[in-house]
mmCIF entry with sequence, helices, sheets and N, C-alpha, C, O atoms, coordinates in Angstrom:
data_MODEL
# 
_entry.id   MODEL 
# 
_entity.id                         1 
_entity.type                       polymer 
_entity.pdbx_number_of_molecules   1 
# 
_entity_poly.entity_id                      1 
_entity_poly.type                           'polypeptide(L)' 
_entity_poly.nstd_linkage                   no 
_entity_poly.nstd_monomer                   no 
_entity_poly.pdbx_seq_one_letter_code       MSDFTTEIYTPAYASGFDIRGNGNNASTLVSIRNPWQGGTNVEQHLLILRDDA 
_entity_poly.pdbx_seq_one_letter_code_can   MSDFTTEIYTPAYASGFDIRGNGNNASTLVSIRNPWQGGTNVEQHLLILRDDA 
_entity_poly.pdbx_strand_id                 A 
# 
loop_
_entity_poly_seq.entity_id 
_entity_poly_seq.num 
_entity_poly_seq.mon_id 
_entity_poly_seq.hetero 
1 1  MET n 
1 2  SER n 
1 3  ASP n 
1 4  PHE n 
1 5  THR n 
1 6  THR n 
1 7  GLU n 
1 8  ILE n 
1 9  TYR n 
1 10 THR n 
1 11 PRO n 
1 12 ALA n 
1 13 TYR n 
1 14 ALA n 
1 15 SER n 
1 16 GLY n 
1 17 PHE n 
1 18 ASP n 
1 19 ILE n 
1 20 ARG n 
1 21 GLY n 
1 22 ASN n 
1 23 GLY n 
1 24 ASN n 
1 25 ASN n 
1 26 ALA n 
1 27 SER n 
1 28 THR n 
1 29 LEU n 
1 30 VAL n 
1 31 SER n 
1 32 ILE n 
1 33 ARG n 
1 34 ASN n 
1 35 PRO n 
1 36 TRP n 
1 37 GLN n 
1 38 GLY n 
1 39 GLY n 
1 40 THR n 
1 41 ASN n 
1 42 VAL n 
1 43 GLU n 
1 44 GLN n 
1 45 HIS n 
1 46 LEU n 
1 47 LEU n 
1 48 ILE n 
1 49 LEU n 
1 50 ARG n 
1 51 ASP n 
1 52 ASP n 
1 53 ALA n 
# 
_struct_asym.id          A 
_struct_asym.entity_id   1 
# 
_struct_sheet.id               AA1 
_struct_sheet.type             ? 
_struct_sheet.number_strands   4 
_struct_sheet.details          ? 
# 
loop_
_struct_sheet_order.sheet_id 
_struct_sheet_order.range_id_1 
_struct_sheet_order.range_id_2 
_struct_sheet_order.offset 
_struct_sheet_order.sense 
AA1 1 2 ? anti-parallel 
AA1 2 3 ? anti-parallel 
AA1 3 4 ? anti-parallel 
# 
loop_
_struct_sheet_range.sheet_id 
_struct_sheet_range.id 
_struct_sheet_range.beg_label_comp_id 
_struct_sheet_range.beg_label_asym_id 
_struct_sheet_range.beg_label_seq_id 
_struct_sheet_range.pdbx_beg_PDB_ins_code 
_struct_sheet_range.end_label_comp_id 
_struct_sheet_range.end_label_asym_id 
_struct_sheet_range.end_label_seq_id 
_struct_sheet_range.pdbx_end_PDB_ins_code 
_struct_sheet_range.beg_auth_comp_id 
_struct_sheet_range.beg_auth_asym_id 
_struct_sheet_range.beg_auth_seq_id 
_struct_sheet_range.end_auth_comp_id 
_struct_sheet_range.end_auth_asym_id 
_struct_sheet_range.end_auth_seq_id 
AA1 1 THR A 6  ? TYR A 9  ? THR A 6  TYR A 9  
AA1 2 PHE A 17 ? GLY A 21 ? PHE A 17 GLY A 21 
AA1 3 THR A 28 ? ARG A 33 ? THR A 28 ARG A 33 
AA1 4 GLU A 43 ? ILE A 48 ? GLU A 43 ILE A 48 
# 
loop_
_atom_site.group_PDB 
_atom_site.id 
_atom_site.type_symbol 
_atom_site.label_atom_id 
_atom_site.label_alt_id 
_atom_site.label_comp_id 
_atom_site.label_asym_id 
_atom_site.label_entity_id 
_atom_site.label_seq_id 
_atom_site.pdbx_PDB_ins_code 
_atom_site.Cartn_x 
_atom_site.Cartn_y 
_atom_site.Cartn_z 
_atom_site.occupancy 
_atom_site.B_iso_or_equiv 
_atom_site.pdbx_formal_charge 
_atom_site.auth_seq_id 
_atom_site.auth_comp_id 
_atom_site.auth_asym_id 
_atom_site.auth_atom_id 
_atom_site.pdbx_PDB_model_num 
ATOM 1   N N  . MET A 1 1  ? 86.626 129.225 150.880 1.00 0.00 ? 1  MET A N  1 
ATOM 2   C CA . MET A 1 1  ? 85.565 128.255 150.693 1.00 0.00 ? 1  MET A CA 1 
ATOM 3   C C  . MET A 1 1  ? 84.492 128.830 149.875 1.00 0.00 ? 1  MET A C  1 
ATOM 4   O O  . MET A 1 1  ? 83.782 128.094 149.189 1.00 0.00 ? 1  MET A O  1 
ATOM 5   N N  . SER A 1 2  ? 84.328 130.135 149.909 1.00 0.00 ? 2  SER A N  1 
ATOM 6   C CA . SER A 1 2  ? 83.169 130.787 149.170 1.00 0.00 ? 2  SER A CA 1 
ATOM 7   C C  . SER A 1 2  ? 83.475 130.630 147.582 1.00 0.00 ? 2  SER A C  1 
ATOM 8   O O  . SER A 1 2  ? 82.555 130.758 146.774 1.00 0.00 ? 2  SER A O  1 
ATOM 9   N N  . ASP A 1 3  ? 84.683 130.372 147.204 1.00 0.00 ? 3  ASP A N  1 
ATOM 10  C CA . ASP A 1 3  ? 84.914 130.279 145.745 1.00 0.00 ? 3  ASP A CA 1 
ATOM 11  C C  . ASP A 1 3  ? 84.463 128.881 145.208 1.00 0.00 ? 3  ASP A C  1 
ATOM 12  O O  . ASP A 1 3  ? 84.396 128.699 143.992 1.00 0.00 ? 3  ASP A O  1 
ATOM 13  N N  . PHE A 1 4  ? 84.166 127.929 146.066 1.00 0.00 ? 4  PHE A N  1 
ATOM 14  C CA . PHE A 1 4  ? 83.876 126.611 145.623 1.00 0.00 ? 4  PHE A CA 1 
ATOM 15  C C  . PHE A 1 4  ? 82.341 126.468 145.782 1.00 0.00 ? 4  PHE A C  1 
ATOM 16  O O  . PHE A 1 4  ? 81.838 126.001 146.803 1.00 0.00 ? 4  PHE A O  1 
ATOM 17  N N  . THR A 1 5  ? 81.620 126.901 144.706 1.00 0.00 ? 5  THR A N  1 
ATOM 18  C CA . THR A 1 5  ? 80.159 126.888 144.692 1.00 0.00 ? 5  THR A CA 1 
ATOM 19  C C  . THR A 1 5  ? 79.592 125.810 143.770 1.00 0.00 ? 5  THR A C  1 
ATOM 20  O O  . THR A 1 5  ? 78.416 125.468 143.894 1.00 0.00 ? 5  THR A O  1 
ATOM 21  N N  . THR A 1 6  ? 80.406 125.253 142.831 1.00 0.00 ? 6  THR A N  1 
ATOM 22  C CA . THR A 1 6  ? 79.894 124.234 141.884 1.00 0.00 ? 6  THR A CA 1 
ATOM 23  C C  . THR A 1 6  ? 79.858 122.844 142.471 1.00 0.00 ? 6  THR A C  1 
ATOM 24  O O  . THR A 1 6  ? 80.906 122.281 142.790 1.00 0.00 ? 6  THR A O  1 
ATOM 25  N N  . GLU A 1 7  ? 78.682 122.282 142.619 1.00 0.00 ? 7  GLU A N  1 
ATOM 26  C CA . GLU A 1 7  ? 78.665 120.920 143.113 1.00 0.00 ? 7  GLU A CA 1 
ATOM 27  C C  . GLU A 1 7  ? 79.089 119.910 142.168 1.00 0.00 ? 7  GLU A C  1 
ATOM 28  O O  . GLU A 1 7  ? 78.517 119.767 141.087 1.00 0.00 ? 7  GLU A O  1 
ATOM 29  N N  . ILE A 1 8  ? 80.136 119.157 142.558 1.00 0.00 ? 8  ILE A N  1 
ATOM 30  C CA . ILE A 1 8  ? 80.730 118.088 141.736 1.00 0.00 ? 8  ILE A CA 1 
ATOM 31  C C  . ILE A 1 8  ? 80.121 116.768 142.057 1.00 0.00 ? 8  ILE A C  1 
ATOM 32  O O  . ILE A 1 8  ? 79.761 115.969 141.192 1.00 0.00 ? 8  ILE A O  1 
ATOM 33  N N  . TYR A 1 9  ? 80.017 116.569 143.385 1.00 0.00 ? 9  TYR A N  1 
ATOM 34  C CA . TYR A 1 9  ? 79.391 115.169 143.803 1.00 0.00 ? 9  TYR A CA 1 
ATOM 35  C C  . TYR A 1 9  ? 78.939 115.360 145.276 1.00 0.00 ? 9  TYR A C  1 
ATOM 36  O O  . TYR A 1 9  ? 79.646 115.827 146.169 1.00 0.00 ? 9  TYR A O  1 
ATOM 37  N N  . THR A 1 10 ? 77.654 114.929 145.398 1.00 0.00 ? 10 THR A N  1 
ATOM 38  C CA . THR A 1 10 ? 77.037 114.756 146.675 1.00 0.00 ? 10 THR A CA 1 
ATOM 39  C C  . THR A 1 10 ? 76.400 113.400 146.681 1.00 0.00 ? 10 THR A C  1 
ATOM 40  O O  . THR A 1 10 ? 75.511 113.139 145.871 1.00 0.00 ? 10 THR A O  1 
ATOM 41  N N  . PRO A 1 11 ? 76.829 112.503 147.586 1.00 0.00 ? 11 PRO A N  1 
ATOM 42  C CA . PRO A 1 11 ? 76.323 111.118 147.595 1.00 0.00 ? 11 PRO A CA 1 
ATOM 43  C C  . PRO A 1 11 ? 74.813 111.035 147.969 1.00 0.00 ? 11 PRO A C  1 
ATOM 44  O O  . PRO A 1 11 ? 74.250 111.771 148.780 1.00 0.00 ? 11 PRO A O  1 
ATOM 45  N N  . ALA A 1 12 ? 74.296 110.114 147.317 1.00 0.00 ? 12 ALA A N  1 
ATOM 46  C CA . ALA A 1 12 ? 72.744 109.814 147.518 1.00 0.00 ? 12 ALA A CA 1 
ATOM 47  C C  . ALA A 1 12 ? 72.452 109.085 148.822 1.00 0.00 ? 12 ALA A C  1 
ATOM 48  O O  . ALA A 1 12 ? 71.388 109.275 149.411 1.00 0.00 ? 12 ALA A O  1 
ATOM 49  N N  . TYR A 1 13 ? 73.345 108.285 149.260 1.00 0.00 ? 13 TYR A N  1 
ATOM 50  C CA . TYR A 1 13 ? 73.093 107.299 150.312 1.00 0.00 ? 13 TYR A CA 1 
ATOM 51  C C  . TYR A 1 13 ? 74.021 107.604 151.521 1.00 0.00 ? 13 TYR A C  1 
ATOM 52  O O  . TYR A 1 13 ? 74.122 106.755 152.406 1.00 0.00 ? 13 TYR A O  1 
ATOM 53  N N  . ALA A 1 14 ? 74.696 108.763 151.601 1.00 0.00 ? 14 ALA A N  1 
ATOM 54  C CA . ALA A 1 14 ? 75.563 108.927 152.735 1.00 0.00 ? 14 ALA A CA 1 
ATOM 55  C C  . ALA A 1 14 ? 75.335 110.528 153.050 1.00 0.00 ? 14 ALA A C  1 
ATOM 56  O O  . ALA A 1 14 ? 74.955 111.318 152.185 1.00 0.00 ? 14 ALA A O  1 
ATOM 57  N N  . SER A 1 15 ? 75.583 110.842 154.232 1.00 0.00 ? 15 SER A N  1 
ATOM 58  C CA . SER A 1 15 ? 75.497 112.323 154.596 1.00 0.00 ? 15 SER A CA 1 
ATOM 59  C C  . SER A 1 15 ? 76.699 112.831 155.267 1.00 0.00 ? 15 SER A C  1 
ATOM 60  O O  . SER A 1 15 ? 77.529 112.023 155.682 1.00 0.00 ? 15 SER A O  1 
ATOM 61  N N  . GLY A 1 16 ? 76.864 114.027 155.405 1.00 0.00 ? 16 GLY A N  1 
ATOM 62  C CA . GLY A 1 16 ? 77.867 114.675 156.099 1.00 0.00 ? 16 GLY A CA 1 
ATOM 63  C C  . GLY A 1 16 ? 79.072 115.070 155.160 1.00 0.00 ? 16 GLY A C  1 
ATOM 64  O O  . GLY A 1 16 ? 80.072 115.553 155.692 1.00 0.00 ? 16 GLY A O  1 
ATOM 65  N N  . PHE A 1 17 ? 79.036 114.909 153.914 1.00 0.00 ? 17 PHE A N  1 
ATOM 66  C CA . PHE A 1 17 ? 80.087 115.371 153.107 1.00 0.00 ? 17 PHE A CA 1 
ATOM 67  C C  . PHE A 1 17 ? 79.705 115.725 151.719 1.00 0.00 ? 17 PHE A C  1 
ATOM 68  O O  . PHE A 1 17 ? 78.735 115.185 151.187 1.00 0.00 ? 17 PHE A O  1 
ATOM 69  N N  . ASP A 1 18 ? 80.487 116.679 151.064 1.00 0.00 ? 18 ASP A N  1 
ATOM 70  C CA . ASP A 1 18 ? 80.214 116.970 149.550 1.00 0.00 ? 18 ASP A CA 1 
ATOM 71  C C  . ASP A 1 18 ? 81.459 117.381 149.008 1.00 0.00 ? 18 ASP A C  1 
ATOM 72  O O  . ASP A 1 18 ? 82.418 117.689 149.716 1.00 0.00 ? 18 ASP A O  1 
ATOM 73  N N  . ILE A 1 19 ? 81.467 117.393 147.710 1.00 0.00 ? 19 ILE A N  1 
ATOM 74  C CA . ILE A 1 19 ? 82.706 117.707 146.954 1.00 0.00 ? 19 ILE A CA 1 
ATOM 75  C C  . ILE A 1 19 ? 82.302 118.916 146.088 1.00 0.00 ? 19 ILE A C  1 
ATOM 76  O O  . ILE A 1 19 ? 81.284 118.849 145.399 1.00 0.00 ? 19 ILE A O  1 
ATOM 77  N N  . ARG A 1 20 ? 83.029 119.956 146.105 1.00 0.00 ? 20 ARG A N  1 
ATOM 78  C CA . ARG A 1 20 ? 82.656 121.229 145.300 1.00 0.00 ? 20 ARG A CA 1 
ATOM 79  C C  . ARG A 1 20 ? 83.853 121.617 144.633 1.00 0.00 ? 20 ARG A C  1 
ATOM 80  O O  . ARG A 1 20 ? 84.965 121.290 145.049 1.00 0.00 ? 20 ARG A O  1 
ATOM 81  N N  . GLY A 1 21 ? 83.646 122.363 143.525 1.00 0.00 ? 21 GLY A N  1 
ATOM 82  C CA . GLY A 1 21 ? 84.672 123.040 142.646 1.00 0.00 ? 21 GLY A CA 1 
ATOM 83  C C  . GLY A 1 21 ? 84.378 124.365 142.359 1.00 0.00 ? 21 GLY A C  1 
ATOM 84  O O  . GLY A 1 21 ? 83.323 124.852 142.766 1.00 0.00 ? 21 GLY A O  1 
ATOM 85  N N  . ASN A 1 22 ? 85.227 125.055 141.670 1.00 0.00 ? 22 ASN A N  1 
ATOM 86  C CA . ASN A 1 22 ? 84.893 126.378 141.103 1.00 0.00 ? 22 ASN A CA 1 
ATOM 87  C C  . ASN A 1 22 ? 85.126 126.370 139.574 1.00 0.00 ? 22 ASN A C  1 
ATOM 88  O O  . ASN A 1 22 ? 85.788 125.472 139.052 1.00 0.00 ? 22 ASN A O  1 
ATOM 89  N N  . GLY A 1 23 ? 84.644 127.255 138.948 1.00 0.00 ? 23 GLY A N  1 
ATOM 90  C CA . GLY A 1 23 ? 84.673 127.232 137.506 1.00 0.00 ? 23 GLY A CA 1 
ATOM 91  C C  . GLY A 1 23 ? 85.918 127.652 136.863 1.00 0.00 ? 23 GLY A C  1 
ATOM 92  O O  . GLY A 1 23 ? 86.000 127.633 135.635 1.00 0.00 ? 23 GLY A O  1 
ATOM 93  N N  . ASN A 1 24 ? 86.873 128.022 137.584 1.00 0.00 ? 24 ASN A N  1 
ATOM 94  C CA . ASN A 1 24 ? 88.133 128.578 137.011 1.00 0.00 ? 24 ASN A CA 1 
ATOM 95  C C  . ASN A 1 24 ? 89.133 127.530 136.849 1.00 0.00 ? 24 ASN A C  1 
ATOM 96  O O  . ASN A 1 24 ? 89.957 127.680 135.947 1.00 0.00 ? 24 ASN A O  1 
ATOM 97  N N  . ASN A 1 25 ? 89.187 126.453 137.612 1.00 0.00 ? 25 ASN A N  1 
ATOM 98  C CA . ASN A 1 25 ? 90.235 125.488 137.470 1.00 0.00 ? 25 ASN A CA 1 
ATOM 99  C C  . ASN A 1 25 ? 89.722 124.169 137.985 1.00 0.00 ? 25 ASN A C  1 
ATOM 100 O O  . ASN A 1 25 ? 88.561 124.122 138.392 1.00 0.00 ? 25 ASN A O  1 
ATOM 101 N N  . ALA A 1 26 ? 90.516 123.043 138.005 1.00 0.00 ? 26 ALA A N  1 
ATOM 102 C CA . ALA A 1 26 ? 90.113 121.786 138.306 1.00 0.00 ? 26 ALA A CA 1 
ATOM 103 C C  . ALA A 1 26 ? 90.281 121.443 139.811 1.00 0.00 ? 26 ALA A C  1 
ATOM 104 O O  . ALA A 1 26 ? 90.082 120.295 140.210 1.00 0.00 ? 26 ALA A O  1 
ATOM 105 N N  . SER A 1 27 ? 90.647 122.444 140.637 1.00 0.00 ? 27 SER A N  1 
ATOM 106 C CA . SER A 1 27 ? 90.737 122.207 142.091 1.00 0.00 ? 27 SER A CA 1 
ATOM 107 C C  . SER A 1 27 ? 89.456 121.905 142.726 1.00 0.00 ? 27 SER A C  1 
ATOM 108 O O  . SER A 1 27 ? 88.415 122.375 142.267 1.00 0.00 ? 27 SER A O  1 
ATOM 109 N N  . THR A 1 28 ? 89.470 121.122 143.787 1.00 0.00 ? 28 THR A N  1 
ATOM 110 C CA . THR A 1 28 ? 88.193 120.716 144.451 1.00 0.00 ? 28 THR A CA 1 
ATOM 111 C C  . THR A 1 28 ? 88.343 120.937 145.974 1.00 0.00 ? 28 THR A C  1 
ATOM 112 O O  . THR A 1 28 ? 89.447 120.989 146.517 1.00 0.00 ? 28 THR A O  1 
ATOM 113 N N  . LEU A 1 29 ? 87.235 121.058 146.595 1.00 0.00 ? 29 LEU A N  1 
ATOM 114 C CA . LEU A 1 29 ? 87.086 121.159 148.107 1.00 0.00 ? 29 LEU A CA 1 
ATOM 115 C C  . LEU A 1 29 ? 86.267 120.124 148.594 1.00 0.00 ? 29 LEU A C  1 
ATOM 116 O O  . LEU A 1 29 ? 85.095 120.116 148.217 1.00 0.00 ? 29 LEU A O  1 
ATOM 117 N N  . VAL A 1 30 ? 86.689 119.193 149.409 1.00 0.00 ? 30 VAL A N  1 
ATOM 118 C CA . VAL A 1 30 ? 85.920 118.139 150.147 1.00 0.00 ? 30 VAL A CA 1 
ATOM 119 C C  . VAL A 1 30 ? 85.570 118.678 151.539 1.00 0.00 ? 30 VAL A C  1 
ATOM 120 O O  . VAL A 1 30 ? 86.465 118.987 152.325 1.00 0.00 ? 30 VAL A O  1 
ATOM 121 N N  . SER A 1 31 ? 84.341 118.787 151.830 1.00 0.00 ? 31 SER A N  1 
ATOM 122 C CA . SER A 1 31 ? 83.884 119.306 153.102 1.00 0.00 ? 31 SER A CA 1 
ATOM 123 C C  . SER A 1 31 ? 83.298 118.058 153.921 1.00 0.00 ? 31 SER A C  1 
ATOM 124 O O  . SER A 1 31 ? 82.527 117.286 153.351 1.00 0.00 ? 31 SER A O  1 
ATOM 125 N N  . ILE A 1 32 ? 83.638 117.875 155.165 1.00 0.00 ? 32 ILE A N  1 
ATOM 126 C CA . ILE A 1 32 ? 83.116 116.721 155.907 1.00 0.00 ? 32 ILE A CA 1 
ATOM 127 C C  . ILE A 1 32 ? 82.657 117.375 157.252 1.00 0.00 ? 32 ILE A C  1 
ATOM 128 O O  . ILE A 1 32 ? 83.345 118.147 157.919 1.00 0.00 ? 32 ILE A O  1 
ATOM 129 N N  . ARG A 1 33 ? 81.353 116.936 157.558 1.00 0.00 ? 33 ARG A N  1 
ATOM 130 C CA . ARG A 1 33 ? 80.698 117.569 158.690 1.00 0.00 ? 33 ARG A CA 1 
ATOM 131 C C  . ARG A 1 33 ? 80.248 116.345 159.642 1.00 0.00 ? 33 ARG A C  1 
ATOM 132 O O  . ARG A 1 33 ? 79.621 115.377 159.211 1.00 0.00 ? 33 ARG A O  1 
ATOM 133 N N  . ASN A 1 34 ? 80.632 116.497 160.955 1.00 0.00 ? 34 ASN A N  1 
ATOM 134 C CA . ASN A 1 34 ? 80.331 115.422 162.009 1.00 0.00 ? 34 ASN A CA 1 
ATOM 135 C C  . ASN A 1 34 ? 80.669 114.102 161.479 1.00 0.00 ? 34 ASN A C  1 
ATOM 136 O O  . ASN A 1 34 ? 79.767 113.339 161.135 1.00 0.00 ? 34 ASN A O  1 
ATOM 137 N N  . PRO A 1 35 ? 81.918 113.771 161.386 1.00 0.00 ? 35 PRO A N  1 
ATOM 138 C CA . PRO A 1 35 ? 82.336 112.436 160.753 1.00 0.00 ? 35 PRO A CA 1 
ATOM 139 C C  . PRO A 1 35 ? 82.167 111.257 161.699 1.00 0.00 ? 35 PRO A C  1 
ATOM 140 O O  . PRO A 1 35 ? 82.453 110.131 161.293 1.00 0.00 ? 35 PRO A O  1 
ATOM 141 N N  . TRP A 1 36 ? 81.765 111.428 162.812 1.00 0.00 ? 36 TRP A N  1 
ATOM 142 C CA . TRP A 1 36 ? 81.559 110.279 163.658 1.00 0.00 ? 36 TRP A CA 1 
ATOM 143 C C  . TRP A 1 36 ? 80.220 110.391 164.446 1.00 0.00 ? 36 TRP A C  1 
ATOM 144 O O  . TRP A 1 36 ? 79.752 111.503 164.688 1.00 0.00 ? 36 TRP A O  1 
ATOM 145 N N  . GLN A 1 37 ? 79.610 109.267 164.839 1.00 0.00 ? 37 GLN A N  1 
ATOM 146 C CA . GLN A 1 37 ? 78.388 109.369 165.558 1.00 0.00 ? 37 GLN A CA 1 
ATOM 147 C C  . GLN A 1 37 ? 78.477 110.102 166.854 1.00 0.00 ? 37 GLN A C  1 
ATOM 148 O O  . GLN A 1 37 ? 79.330 109.846 167.704 1.00 0.00 ? 37 GLN A O  1 
ATOM 149 N N  . GLY A 1 38 ? 77.538 111.051 166.974 1.00 0.00 ? 38 GLY A N  1 
ATOM 150 C CA . GLY A 1 38 ? 77.580 111.794 168.253 1.00 0.00 ? 38 GLY A CA 1 
ATOM 151 C C  . GLY A 1 38 ? 78.410 113.157 168.081 1.00 0.00 ? 38 GLY A C  1 
ATOM 152 O O  . GLY A 1 38 ? 78.365 114.041 168.937 1.00 0.00 ? 38 GLY A O  1 
ATOM 153 N N  . GLY A 1 39 ? 79.124 113.251 166.981 1.00 0.00 ? 39 GLY A N  1 
ATOM 154 C CA . GLY A 1 39 ? 79.876 114.433 166.732 1.00 0.00 ? 39 GLY A CA 1 
ATOM 155 C C  . GLY A 1 39 ? 78.996 115.527 166.433 1.00 0.00 ? 39 GLY A C  1 
ATOM 156 O O  . GLY A 1 39 ? 78.048 115.348 165.668 1.00 0.00 ? 39 GLY A O  1 
ATOM 157 N N  . THR A 1 40 ? 79.240 116.754 167.014 1.00 0.00 ? 40 THR A N  1 
ATOM 158 C CA . THR A 1 40 ? 78.411 117.940 166.794 1.00 0.00 ? 40 THR A CA 1 
ATOM 159 C C  . THR A 1 40 ? 79.397 119.100 166.543 1.00 0.00 ? 40 THR A C  1 
ATOM 160 O O  . THR A 1 40 ? 80.424 119.202 167.215 1.00 0.00 ? 40 THR A O  1 
ATOM 161 N N  . ASN A 1 41 ? 79.089 119.928 165.616 1.00 0.00 ? 41 ASN A N  1 
ATOM 162 C CA . ASN A 1 41 ? 79.847 121.182 165.288 1.00 0.00 ? 41 ASN A CA 1 
ATOM 163 C C  . ASN A 1 41 ? 81.251 120.793 164.876 1.00 0.00 ? 41 ASN A C  1 
ATOM 164 O O  . ASN A 1 41 ? 82.164 121.564 165.172 1.00 0.00 ? 41 ASN A O  1 
ATOM 165 N N  . VAL A 1 42 ? 81.514 119.674 164.221 1.00 0.00 ? 42 VAL A N  1 
ATOM 166 C CA . VAL A 1 42 ? 82.787 119.358 163.712 1.00 0.00 ? 42 VAL A CA 1 
ATOM 167 C C  . VAL A 1 42 ? 82.718 119.525 162.221 1.00 0.00 ? 42 VAL A C  1 
ATOM 168 O O  . VAL A 1 42 ? 81.810 119.021 161.560 1.00 0.00 ? 42 VAL A O  1 
ATOM 169 N N  . GLU A 1 43 ? 83.721 120.264 161.684 1.00 0.00 ? 43 GLU A N  1 
ATOM 170 C CA . GLU A 1 43 ? 83.731 120.519 160.187 1.00 0.00 ? 43 GLU A CA 1 
ATOM 171 C C  . GLU A 1 43 ? 85.228 120.453 159.752 1.00 0.00 ? 43 GLU A C  1 
ATOM 172 O O  . GLU A 1 43 ? 86.109 121.057 160.364 1.00 0.00 ? 43 GLU A O  1 
ATOM 173 N N  . GLN A 1 44 ? 85.448 119.707 158.692 1.00 0.00 ? 44 GLN A N  1 
ATOM 174 C CA . GLN A 1 44 ? 86.815 119.686 158.200 1.00 0.00 ? 44 GLN A CA 1 
ATOM 175 C C  . GLN A 1 44 ? 86.779 119.819 156.675 1.00 0.00 ? 44 GLN A C  1 
ATOM 176 O O  . GLN A 1 44 ? 85.847 119.353 156.019 1.00 0.00 ? 44 GLN A O  1 
ATOM 177 N N  . HIS A 1 45 ? 87.815 120.467 156.125 1.00 0.00 ? 45 HIS A N  1 
ATOM 178 C CA . HIS A 1 45 ? 87.871 120.663 154.785 1.00 0.00 ? 45 HIS A CA 1 
ATOM 179 C C  . HIS A 1 45 ? 89.298 120.195 154.171 1.00 0.00 ? 45 HIS A C  1 
ATOM 180 O O  . HIS A 1 45 ? 90.365 120.476 154.718 1.00 0.00 ? 45 HIS A O  1 
ATOM 181 N N  . LEU A 1 46 ? 89.196 119.487 153.034 1.00 0.00 ? 46 LEU A N  1 
ATOM 182 C CA . LEU A 1 46 ? 90.346 119.104 152.360 1.00 0.00 ? 46 LEU A CA 1 
ATOM 183 C C  . LEU A 1 46 ? 90.386 119.700 150.956 1.00 0.00 ? 46 LEU A C  1 
ATOM 184 O O  . LEU A 1 46 ? 89.498 119.505 150.125 1.00 0.00 ? 46 LEU A O  1 
ATOM 185 N N  . LEU A 1 47 ? 91.521 120.470 150.737 1.00 0.00 ? 47 LEU A N  1 
ATOM 186 C CA . LEU A 1 47 ? 91.594 121.288 149.404 1.00 0.00 ? 47 LEU A CA 1 
ATOM 187 C C  . LEU A 1 47 ? 92.486 120.416 148.532 1.00 0.00 ? 47 LEU A C  1 
ATOM 188 O O  . LEU A 1 47 ? 93.582 120.027 148.934 1.00 0.00 ? 47 LEU A O  1 
ATOM 189 N N  . ILE A 1 48 ? 92.040 120.143 147.434 1.00 0.00 ? 48 ILE A N  1 
ATOM 190 C CA . ILE A 1 48 ? 92.795 119.408 146.376 1.00 0.00 ? 48 ILE A CA 1 
ATOM 191 C C  . ILE A 1 48 ? 93.124 120.221 145.259 1.00 0.00 ? 48 ILE A C  1 
ATOM 192 O O  . ILE A 1 48 ? 92.280 120.520 144.414 1.00 0.00 ? 48 ILE A O  1 
ATOM 193 N N  . LEU A 1 49 ? 94.454 120.641 145.205 1.00 0.00 ? 49 LEU A N  1 
ATOM 194 C CA . LEU A 1 49 ? 94.856 121.538 144.133 1.00 0.00 ? 49 LEU A CA 1 
ATOM 195 C C  . LEU A 1 49 ? 95.291 120.652 142.881 1.00 0.00 ? 49 LEU A C  1 
ATOM 196 O O  . LEU A 1 49 ? 95.970 119.635 143.022 1.00 0.00 ? 49 LEU A O  1 
ATOM 197 N N  . ARG A 1 50 ? 94.854 121.110 141.668 1.00 0.00 ? 50 ARG A N  1 
ATOM 198 C CA . ARG A 1 50 ? 95.162 120.434 140.586 1.00 0.00 ? 50 ARG A CA 1 
ATOM 199 C C  . ARG A 1 50 ? 95.413 121.390 139.321 1.00 0.00 ? 50 ARG A C  1 
ATOM 200 O O  . ARG A 1 50 ? 95.061 122.564 139.440 1.00 0.00 ? 50 ARG A O  1 
ATOM 201 N N  . ASP A 1 51 ? 95.928 121.018 138.259 1.00 0.00 ? 51 ASP A N  1 
ATOM 202 C CA . ASP A 1 51 ? 96.114 121.869 136.981 1.00 0.00 ? 51 ASP A CA 1 
ATOM 203 C C  . ASP A 1 51 ? 96.902 123.181 137.319 1.00 0.00 ? 51 ASP A C  1 
ATOM 204 O O  . ASP A 1 51 ? 96.361 124.256 137.059 1.00 0.00 ? 51 ASP A O  1 
ATOM 205 N N  . ASP A 1 52 ? 98.029 123.159 137.830 1.00 0.00 ? 52 ASP A N  1 
ATOM 206 C CA . ASP A 1 52 ? 98.976 124.258 138.142 1.00 0.00 ? 52 ASP A CA 1 
ATOM 207 C C  . ASP A 1 52 ? 98.302 125.313 139.118 1.00 0.00 ? 52 ASP A C  1 
ATOM 208 O O  . ASP A 1 52 ? 98.558 126.508 138.967 1.00 0.00 ? 52 ASP A O  1 
ATOM 209 N N  . ALA A 1 53 ? 97.535 124.929 140.009 1.00 0.00 ? 53 ALA A N  1 
ATOM 210 C CA . ALA A 1 53 ? 96.856 125.799 140.927 1.00 0.00 ? 53 ALA A CA 1 
ATOM 211 C C  . ALA A 1 53 ? 97.813 126.001 142.083 1.00 0.00 ? 53 ALA A C  1 
ATOM 212 O O  . ALA A 1 53 ? 97.491 126.713 143.034 1.00 0.00 ? 53 ALA A O  1 
# 
């Protein structure tokens, strides 16, 4: 996760998730925090591999 430091997209009107990439390839990491009301300390990550990664 520490390799994905480049912000690709962070929504202006929603909270709890962001999409980050790294400068080496087109792979991205989607991070989701507390995806439902009342959820605490819930964090999930979806790694999307592209371009021969």
